[in-house]
DSSP file (Angstrom, degrees, kcal/mol; ACC not computed):
  #  RESIDUE AA STRUCTURE BP1 BP2  ACC     N-H-->O    O-->H-N    N-H-->O    O-->H-N    TCO  KAPPA ALPHA  PHI   PSI    X-CA   Y-CA   Z-CA
    1    1 A M              0   0    0      0, 0.0     2,-0.3     0, 0.0    50,-0.1   0.000 360.0 360.0 360.0 127.4    1.8  -12.4   -2.9
    2    2 A E        -     0   0    0     48,-0.4     2,-0.1     1,-0.1    48,-0.0  -0.582 360.0-112.8 -80.7 138.0    0.7  -11.1   -6.2
    3    3 A K        -     0   0    0     -2,-0.3     2,-0.2     1,-0.1    -1,-0.1  -0.422  33.6-128.4 -67.9 142.0    1.6   -7.6   -7.2
    4    4 A L        -     0   0    0     -2,-0.1    -1,-0.1     1,-0.1    43,-0.0  -0.637  13.8-117.3 -92.1 148.1   -1.3   -5.1   -7.3
    5    5 A T     >  -     0   0    0     -2,-0.2     4,-2.4     1,-0.1     5,-0.2  -0.286  36.5-104.7 -64.7 163.9   -2.2   -2.8  -10.2
    6    6 A P  H  > S+     0   0    0      0, 0.0     4,-1.8     0, 0.0     5,-0.1   0.877 125.2  49.3 -58.8 -38.4   -2.0    1.0   -9.4
    7    7 A Q  H  > S+     0   0    0      2,-0.2     4,-1.8     1,-0.2     5,-0.2   0.893 111.9  48.1 -70.1 -39.9   -5.8    1.1   -9.2
    8    8 A E  H  > S+     0   0    0      1,-0.2     4,-2.8     2,-0.2    -1,-0.2   0.885 110.9  52.1 -63.8 -40.6   -5.8   -2.0   -6.8
    9    9 A E  H  X S+     0   0    0     -4,-2.4     4,-2.5     2,-0.2    -2,-0.2   0.886 107.7  51.7 -64.7 -39.2   -3.1   -0.4   -4.7
   10   10 A E  H  X S+     0   0    0     -4,-1.8     4,-1.6     2,-0.2    -1,-0.2   0.923 112.6  44.9 -64.6 -42.8   -5.1    2.9   -4.3
   11   11 A V  H  X S+     0   0    0     -4,-1.8     4,-2.4     2,-0.2    -2,-0.2   0.909 113.0  51.4 -64.6 -43.8   -8.2    1.0   -3.2
   12   12 A M  H  X S+     0   0    0     -4,-2.8     4,-2.9     1,-0.2     5,-0.2   0.886 104.7  56.5 -62.3 -39.1   -6.1   -1.2   -0.8
   13   13 A I  H  X S+     0   0    0     -4,-2.5     4,-1.9     2,-0.2    -1,-0.2   0.910 108.6  47.4 -57.8 -45.4   -4.5    1.9    0.7
   14   14 A Y  H  X S+     0   0    0     -4,-1.6     4,-2.8     2,-0.2     5,-0.3   0.939 112.0  50.1 -58.4 -47.8   -8.0    3.2    1.5
   15   15 A I  H  X S+     0   0    0     -4,-2.4     4,-3.4     1,-0.2    -2,-0.2   0.900 108.9  50.8 -64.0 -40.0   -9.1   -0.2    3.0
   16   16 A W  H  < S+     0   0    0     -4,-2.9    -1,-0.2     1,-0.2    -2,-0.2   0.888 113.4  48.1 -62.5 -36.7   -5.9   -0.4    5.2
   17   17 A E  H  < S+     0   0    0     -4,-1.9    -2,-0.2    -5,-0.2    -1,-0.2   0.917 120.8  34.3 -66.0 -45.8   -6.8    3.1    6.4
   18   18 A I  H  < S-     0   0    0     -4,-2.8    -2,-0.2     1,-0.2    -3,-0.2   0.910  93.0-154.0 -80.0 -43.6  -10.5    2.4    7.1
   19   19 A G     <  +     0   0    0     -4,-3.4    -1,-0.2    -5,-0.3    45,-0.1  -0.655  64.8  14.8  93.5-162.3  -10.3   -1.2    8.2
   20   20 A P  S    S+     0   0    0      0, 0.0     2,-0.3     0, 0.0    45,-0.2  -0.210  90.5 148.7 -45.4 128.3  -13.3   -3.5    7.8
   21   21 A C  B     -A   64   0A   0     43,-2.4    43,-4.0     4,-0.0     2,-0.2  -0.965  45.0-111.7-160.0 172.1  -15.6   -1.7    5.4
   22   22 A F    >>  -     0   0    0     -2,-0.3     4,-1.4    41,-0.2     3,-1.1  -0.716  41.9-102.8-109.3 160.6  -18.2   -1.8    2.6
   23   23 A V  H 3> S+     0   0    0     39,-0.5     4,-2.4     1,-0.3     3,-0.3   0.870 121.2  57.8 -51.8 -41.2  -17.7   -0.7   -1.0
   24   24 A K  H 3> S+     0   0    0      1,-0.2     4,-1.9     2,-0.2    -1,-0.3   0.832 102.0  55.1 -60.5 -34.6  -19.6    2.6   -0.3
   25   25 A D  H <> S+     0   0    0     -3,-1.1     4,-0.8     2,-0.2    -1,-0.2   0.896 109.5  46.4 -66.2 -39.3  -17.0    3.5    2.4
   26   26 A V  H >X S+     0   0    0     -4,-1.4     4,-0.9    -3,-0.3     3,-0.8   0.909 110.0  52.7 -70.2 -43.7  -14.1    3.1    0.0
   27   27 A V  H >< S+     0   0    0     -4,-2.4     3,-0.6     1,-0.3    -1,-0.2   0.887 105.7  56.4 -59.3 -37.7  -15.9    5.1   -2.8
   28   28 A A  H 3< S+     0   0    0     -4,-1.9    -1,-0.3     1,-0.2    -2,-0.2   0.773  97.9  62.2 -65.9 -25.9  -16.4    7.9   -0.2
   29   29 A K  H << S+     0   0    0     -3,-0.8    -1,-0.2    -4,-0.8    -2,-0.2   0.790  85.9  92.8 -70.5 -30.5  -12.6    8.0    0.5
   30   30 A F  S << S-     0   0    0     -4,-0.9     4,-0.1    -3,-0.6     2,-0.0  -0.324  85.1-108.9 -64.8 143.4  -11.9    9.0   -3.1
   31   31 A P        -     0   0    0      0, 0.0    -1,-0.1     0, 0.0    -2,-0.1  -0.337  61.6 -47.9 -67.0 157.3  -11.6   12.7   -4.0
   32   32 A E  S    S+     0   0    0      1,-0.2     2,-0.0     2,-0.1    -4,-0.0  -0.372 123.8  48.5 -59.2 142.7  -14.4   14.3   -6.0
   33   33 A P  S    S-     0   0    0      0, 0.0    -1,-0.2     0, 0.0     0, 0.0   0.555  91.1-145.4 -74.5 133.2  -15.5   13.2   -8.5
   34   34 A H        -     0   0    0     -4,-0.1    -2,-0.1     1,-0.1     3,-0.1  -0.323  20.8-110.5 -62.7 139.7  -15.9    9.8   -6.8
   35   35 A P        -     0   0    0      0, 0.0    -1,-0.1     0, 0.0    -5,-0.1  -0.284  49.7 -77.3 -63.2 161.5  -15.4    6.8   -9.2
   36   36 A P     >  -     0   0    0      0, 0.0     4,-2.0     0, 0.0     3,-0.3  -0.310  36.2-125.3 -61.5 145.2  -18.4    4.7  -10.1
   37   37 A Y  H  > S+     0   0    0      1,-0.2     4,-2.4     2,-0.2     5,-0.2   0.879 111.1  55.4 -58.1 -39.4  -19.5    2.3   -7.3
   38   38 A T  H  > S+     0   0    0      2,-0.2     4,-2.0     1,-0.2    -1,-0.2   0.832 104.0  53.1 -64.7 -31.9  -19.3   -0.5   -9.8
   39   39 A T  H  > S+     0   0    0     -3,-0.3     4,-2.1     2,-0.2    -2,-0.2   0.970 112.3  43.8 -64.9 -52.7  -15.7    0.2  -10.7
   40   40 A V  H  X S+     0   0    0     -4,-2.0     4,-2.4     1,-0.2    -2,-0.2   0.864 112.0  54.2 -60.3 -37.1  -14.6    0.1   -7.0
   41   41 A A  H  X S+     0   0    0     -4,-2.4     4,-2.2     1,-0.2    -1,-0.2   0.893 108.3  49.6 -68.5 -37.7  -16.7   -3.0   -6.4
   42   42 A S  H  X S+     0   0    0     -4,-2.0     4,-2.0     2,-0.2    -2,-0.2   0.907 111.2  48.9 -65.0 -40.6  -14.9   -4.7   -9.3
   43   43 A V  H  X S+     0   0    0     -4,-2.1     4,-2.3     1,-0.2    -2,-0.2   0.930 111.2  50.4 -65.3 -43.2  -11.5   -3.8   -8.0
   44   44 A I  H  X S+     0   0    0     -4,-2.4     4,-2.4     1,-0.2    -1,-0.2   0.898 107.1  52.6 -64.1 -38.6  -12.4   -5.0   -4.6
   45   45 A K  H  X S+     0   0    0     -4,-2.2     4,-2.7     1,-0.2    -1,-0.2   0.909 109.0  51.6 -58.1 -43.1  -13.6   -8.3   -6.0
   46   46 A N  H  X S+     0   0    0     -4,-2.0     4,-2.1     2,-0.2    -2,-0.2   0.902 108.5  50.9 -61.8 -40.4  -10.2   -8.6   -7.7
   47   47 A L  H  <>S+     0   0    0     -4,-2.3     5,-2.9     1,-0.2     6,-0.8   0.900 110.3  49.6 -64.2 -39.3   -8.5   -7.9   -4.4
   48   48 A E  H ><5S+     0   0    0     -4,-2.4     3,-1.6     4,-0.2    -2,-0.2   0.921 109.7  50.0 -63.4 -44.3  -10.6  -10.6   -2.8
   49   49 A R  H 3<5S+     0   0    0     -4,-2.7    -2,-0.2     1,-0.3    -1,-0.2   0.859 109.3  52.7 -62.8 -33.7   -9.7  -13.1   -5.6
   50   50 A K  T 3<5S-     0   0    0     -4,-2.1   -48,-0.4    -5,-0.2    -1,-0.3   0.406 119.7-114.8 -84.6   5.7   -6.0  -12.3   -5.1
   51   51 A K  T < 5S+     0   0    0     -3,-1.6    -3,-0.2     2,-0.2    -2,-0.1   0.769  84.7 118.7  69.7  29.6   -6.5  -13.0   -1.3
   52   52 A Y  S   <S+     0   0    0     -5,-2.9    15,-3.3    -6,-0.1    16,-1.3   0.666  77.6  30.9 -89.0 -24.7   -5.9   -9.5   -0.1
   53   53 A L  E     -B   66   0A   0     -6,-0.8     2,-0.3    13,-0.3    -2,-0.2  -0.920  64.1-154.1-131.7 154.1   -9.4   -9.2    1.4
   54   54 A S  E     -B   65   0A   0     11,-2.3    11,-2.6    -2,-0.3     2,-0.3  -0.894  19.0-144.4-120.0 162.7  -11.9  -11.5    2.9
   55   55 A S  E     -B   64   0A   0     -2,-0.3     2,-0.4     9,-0.2     9,-0.2  -0.924  12.5-162.9-131.6 155.0  -15.7  -10.8    2.9
   56   56 A K  E     -B   63   0A   0      7,-2.0     7,-2.9    -2,-0.3     2,-0.4  -1.000  25.7-130.0-132.8 128.2  -18.6  -11.4    5.2
   57   57 A R  E     -B   62   0A   0     -2,-0.4     2,-0.4     5,-0.2     5,-0.2  -0.639  21.9-178.5 -86.6 134.4  -22.1  -11.2    3.8
   58   58 A Y  E >   -B   61   0A   0      3,-3.5     3,-1.5    -2,-0.4     2,-0.5  -0.880  66.4 -59.1-126.8  99.0  -24.8   -9.1    5.4
   59   59 A G  T 3  S-     0   0    0     -2,-0.4    -2,-0.0     1,-0.2     0, 0.0  -0.537 120.0 -17.4  62.8-114.9  -28.0   -9.5    3.5
   60   60 A N  T 3  S+     0   0    0     -2,-0.5     2,-0.3    -3,-0.1    -1,-0.2   0.100 128.4  69.8-109.7  22.6  -27.2   -8.4    0.0
   61   61 A T  E <   - B   0  58A   0     -3,-1.5    -3,-3.5   -39,-0.0     2,-0.4  -0.920  69.4-135.4-134.4 162.3  -24.0   -6.5    0.7
   62   62 A Y  E     - B   0  57A   0     -2,-0.3     2,-0.5    -5,-0.2   -39,-0.5  -0.932   2.7-145.1-121.0 142.2  -20.5   -7.5    1.8
   63   63 A E  E     - B   0  56A   0     -7,-2.9    -7,-2.0    -2,-0.4     2,-0.4  -0.905  22.3-151.3 -99.8 132.2  -18.1   -6.2    4.4
   64   64 A Y  E     -AB  21  55A   0    -43,-4.0   -43,-2.4    -2,-0.5    -9,-0.2  -0.864  11.2-170.2-110.7 140.3  -14.5   -6.5    3.3
   65   65 A T  E     - B   0  54A   0    -11,-2.6   -11,-2.3    -2,-0.4   -49,-0.1  -0.987  29.5-110.0-127.6 131.6  -11.5   -7.0    5.8
   66   66 A P  E     + B   0  53A   0      0, 0.0   -13,-0.3     0, 0.0     3,-0.1  -0.367  29.1 179.8 -58.5 136.4   -7.8   -6.8    4.9
   67   67 A V        +     0   0    0    -15,-3.3     2,-0.4     1,-0.1   -14,-0.2   0.698  69.8  60.5-104.1 -33.6   -6.1  -10.1    5.0
   68   68 A V  S    S-     0   0    0    -16,-1.3     2,-0.2     4,-0.0    -1,-0.1  -0.816  87.3-127.0 -95.6 133.4   -2.6   -8.8    4.0
   69   69 A K     >  -     0   0    0     -2,-0.4     4,-2.1     1,-0.1     5,-0.2  -0.508  13.6-125.6 -77.4 147.4   -1.1   -6.2    6.3
   70   70 A E  H  > S+     0   0    0      1,-0.2     4,-2.6     2,-0.2     5,-0.2   0.901 112.0  52.3 -58.1 -43.3    0.1   -2.9    4.7
   71   71 A S  H  > S+     0   0    0      1,-0.2     4,-2.6     2,-0.2    -1,-0.2   0.910 108.3  50.5 -65.2 -38.5    3.6   -3.5    6.2
   72   72 A E  H  > S+     0   0    0      2,-0.2     4,-2.3     1,-0.2    -1,-0.2   0.928 111.1  48.2 -60.2 -47.0    3.8   -6.9    4.8
   73   73 A Y  H  X S+     0   0    0     -4,-2.1     4,-2.4     2,-0.2     5,-0.3   0.925 113.3  47.7 -57.2 -50.9    2.9   -5.6    1.3
   74   74 A K  H  X S+     0   0    0     -4,-2.6     4,-2.6     1,-0.2     5,-0.3   0.906 111.5  50.0 -60.4 -46.5    5.4   -2.8    1.5
   75   75 A R  H  X S+     0   0    0     -4,-2.6     4,-1.5    -5,-0.2    -1,-0.2   0.908 112.0  48.2 -58.5 -45.2    8.2   -5.1    2.7
   76   76 A T  H  X S+     0   0    0     -4,-2.3     4,-1.0    -5,-0.2    -2,-0.2   0.940 120.0  34.3 -64.1 -51.5    7.6   -7.6   -0.1
   77   77 A F  H  X S+     0   0    0     -4,-2.4     4,-1.7     2,-0.2    -2,-0.2   0.733 112.3  57.9 -84.4 -23.5    7.5   -5.1   -2.9
   78   78 A M  H  X S+     0   0    0     -4,-2.6     4,-2.8    -5,-0.3     5,-0.2   0.905 104.3  55.7 -66.3 -40.9   10.0   -2.6   -1.7
   79   79 A S  H  X S+     0   0    0     -4,-1.5     4,-2.4    -5,-0.3    -2,-0.2   0.909 107.5  49.2 -57.9 -41.6   12.5   -5.4   -1.6
   80   80 A G  H  X S+     0   0    0     -4,-1.0     4,-3.0     2,-0.2     5,-0.3   0.901 109.5  51.1 -65.2 -41.0   11.8   -6.1   -5.3
   81   81 A V  H  X>S+     0   0    0     -4,-1.7     4,-2.7     1,-0.2     5,-0.5   0.938 112.5  45.7 -61.4 -45.6   12.2   -2.4   -6.2
   82   82 A V  H  X5S+     0   0    0     -4,-2.8     6,-1.8     1,-0.2     4,-1.4   0.908 115.8  46.6 -66.6 -38.5   15.6   -2.4   -4.4
   83   83 A R  H  <5S+     0   0    0     -4,-2.4     4,-0.3    -5,-0.2    -2,-0.2   0.930 121.1  37.3 -67.1 -44.3   16.7   -5.7   -6.1
   84   84 A N  H  <5S+     0   0    0     -4,-3.0    -2,-0.2    -5,-0.2    -1,-0.2   0.776 130.4  24.1 -82.3 -28.4   15.5   -4.6   -9.5
   85   85 A Y  H  <5S+     0   0    0     -4,-2.7    -3,-0.2    -5,-0.3    -2,-0.2   0.601 127.0  38.5-116.5 -14.5   16.4   -1.0   -9.7
   86   86 A F  S ><<S-     0   0    0     -4,-1.4     3,-2.3    -5,-0.5     6,-0.3  -0.048 107.0-102.8-132.3  34.9   19.2   -0.5   -7.2
   87   87 A E  T 3  S-     0   0    0     -4,-0.3    -4,-0.2     1,-0.3    -3,-0.1   0.814  75.6 -64.4  48.0  39.8   21.4   -3.6   -7.5
   88   88 A N  T 3  S+     0   0    0     -6,-1.8     2,-0.5     1,-0.2    -1,-0.3   0.723 108.7 125.8  63.2  27.1   19.9   -5.0   -4.3
   89   89 A S    <>  -     0   0    0     -3,-2.3     4,-1.6    -7,-0.6    -1,-0.2  -0.954  47.1-168.3-123.3 116.6   21.5   -2.1   -2.3
   90   90 A Y  H  > S+     0   0    0     -2,-0.5     4,-2.7     2,-0.2     5,-0.2   0.856  95.2  60.4 -66.3 -32.8   19.5    0.1   -0.1
   91   91 A K  H  > S+     0   0    0      1,-0.2     4,-2.9     2,-0.2     5,-0.2   0.946 104.4  50.1 -56.5 -49.7   22.6    2.4    0.1
   92   92 A E  H  > S+     0   0    0     -6,-0.3     4,-2.1     1,-0.2    -1,-0.2   0.869 110.6  49.5 -56.9 -37.5   22.2    2.8   -3.7
   93   93 A M  H  X S+     0   0    0     -4,-1.6     4,-2.0    -7,-0.2    -2,-0.2   0.944 112.2  45.6 -68.1 -46.1   18.6    3.6   -3.4
   94   94 A V  H  X S+     0   0    0     -4,-2.7     4,-2.3     1,-0.2    -2,-0.2   0.891 112.6  52.8 -63.6 -40.3   19.1    6.3   -0.7
   95   95 A S  H  X S+     0   0    0     -4,-2.9     4,-2.6    -5,-0.2    -1,-0.2   0.895 106.9  53.0 -60.5 -41.8   22.0    7.7   -2.8
   96   96 A F  H  X S+     0   0    0     -4,-2.1     4,-1.6     1,-0.2    -1,-0.2   0.911 110.1  46.1 -58.3 -45.2   19.7    7.9   -5.8
   97   97 A F  H  <>S+     0   0    0     -4,-2.0     5,-3.1     1,-0.2     6,-0.8   0.873 112.3  51.6 -70.7 -35.1   17.1    9.9   -3.8
   98   98 A A  H ><5S+     0   0    0     -4,-2.3     3,-1.2     1,-0.2    -2,-0.2   0.926 110.4  48.1 -67.0 -41.1   19.8   12.2   -2.4
   99   99 A K  H 3<5S+     0   0    0     -4,-2.6    -1,-0.2     1,-0.3    -2,-0.2   0.816 111.6  50.9 -65.8 -31.9   21.3   12.9   -5.9
  100  100 A E  T 3<5S-     0   0    0     -4,-1.6    -1,-0.3    -5,-0.2    -2,-0.2   0.330 114.3-119.3 -87.8   5.8   17.8   13.7   -7.2
  101  101 A D  T < 5S+     0   0    0     -3,-1.2    -3,-0.2     2,-0.2    -2,-0.1   0.809  78.8 125.5  58.0  34.8   17.1   16.1   -4.2
  102  102 A K  S   <S+     0   0    0     -5,-3.1     2,-0.3     1,-0.2    -4,-0.2   0.528  71.0  39.6 -95.6  -6.4   14.2   13.9   -3.1
  103  103 A I  S    S-     0   0    0     -6,-0.8    -1,-0.2    -5,-0.1    -2,-0.2  -0.996  79.0-139.5-143.2 135.6   15.7   13.6    0.4
  104  104 A S     >  -     0   0    0     -2,-0.3     4,-2.2     1,-0.1     5,-0.1  -0.428  26.2-111.7 -95.2 168.8   17.4   16.2    2.4
  105  105 A A  H  > S+     0   0    0      1,-0.2     4,-2.2     2,-0.2     5,-0.2   0.876 120.5  54.1 -65.9 -35.2   20.6   15.9    4.7
  106  106 A E  H  > S+     0   0    0      2,-0.2     4,-1.9     1,-0.2    -1,-0.2   0.895 107.5  49.7 -65.9 -39.3   18.3   16.6    7.7
  107  107 A E  H  > S+     0   0    0      2,-0.2     4,-2.1     1,-0.2    -2,-0.2   0.888 109.5  51.5 -64.1 -41.5   16.0   13.7    6.6
  108  108 A L  H  X S+     0   0    0     -4,-2.2     4,-2.5     1,-0.2    -2,-0.2   0.895 108.7  51.5 -63.1 -40.1   19.1   11.4    6.3
  109  109 A K  H  X S+     0   0    0     -4,-2.2     4,-2.5     2,-0.2    -1,-0.2   0.880 108.0  51.7 -63.3 -36.4   20.2   12.4    9.8
  110  110 A D  H  X S+     0   0    0     -4,-1.9     4,-2.3     2,-0.2    -2,-0.2   0.921 110.2  49.4 -65.5 -40.8   16.7   11.5   11.0
  111  111 A I  H  X S+     0   0    0     -4,-2.1     4,-2.3     2,-0.2    -2,-0.2   0.906 109.6  51.2 -62.5 -45.0   17.0    8.1    9.3
  112  112 A I  H  X S+     0   0    0     -4,-2.5     4,-2.5     1,-0.2    -1,-0.2   0.910 110.2  49.8 -56.4 -45.9   20.5    7.5   10.8
  113  113 A N  H  X S+     0   0    0     -4,-2.5     4,-2.4     1,-0.2    -2,-0.2   0.899 109.8  50.1 -62.1 -41.1   19.0    8.3   14.3
  114  114 A M  H  X S+     0   0    0     -4,-2.3     4,-1.9     2,-0.2    -1,-0.2   0.903 112.0  49.4 -64.8 -39.8   16.1    5.9   13.7
  115  115 A I  H  X S+     0   0    0     -4,-2.3     4,-1.2     2,-0.2    -2,-0.2   0.941 112.1  46.7 -61.9 -49.0   18.6    3.1   12.7
  116  116 A E  H  < S+     0   0    0     -4,-2.5     4,-0.4     1,-0.2     3,-0.2   0.859 112.1  49.9 -68.7 -35.8   20.8    3.7   15.7
  117  117 A K  H >< S+     0   0    0     -4,-2.4     3,-1.1     1,-0.2    -1,-0.2   0.872 107.4  56.0 -64.7 -36.5   17.9    3.7   18.1
  118  118 A G  H 3< S+     0   0    0     -4,-1.9    -2,-0.2     1,-0.2    -1,-0.2   0.778 102.9  54.8 -68.4 -25.3   16.6    0.5   16.6
  119  119 A K  T 3<        0   0    0     -4,-1.2    -1,-0.2    -3,-0.2    -2,-0.2   0.532 360.0 360.0 -84.4  -6.8   19.9   -1.2   17.3
  120  120 A E    <         0   0    0     -3,-1.1    -1,-0.2    -4,-0.4    -2,-0.1   0.440 360.0 360.0 -76.7 360.0   19.8   -0.4   21.0
């Protein structure tokens, strides 16, 4: 799976949210001022080339459908972040966010509860 650029990720997040869609649907998801239609269409073509999307033609327009699941993308690239920036340790990653005050003790307790429930 090829890593997406920030612009491609943003478009892909909208497409995962919408599901099968047309370029105009994605453009409409952007906050004002919307990016040009041609820019979004170009990004979508790149995503199709990278095999993140498939397309179905309807007359002179295309409907795009996600091929890669959002959870699959997150799993693949979060593993790389943990490996490259946190010595392959999720504990190091959580510790980093706790030290930076990006996660509270209450949120950590919630995470522990989720982990414990998942083991049952």
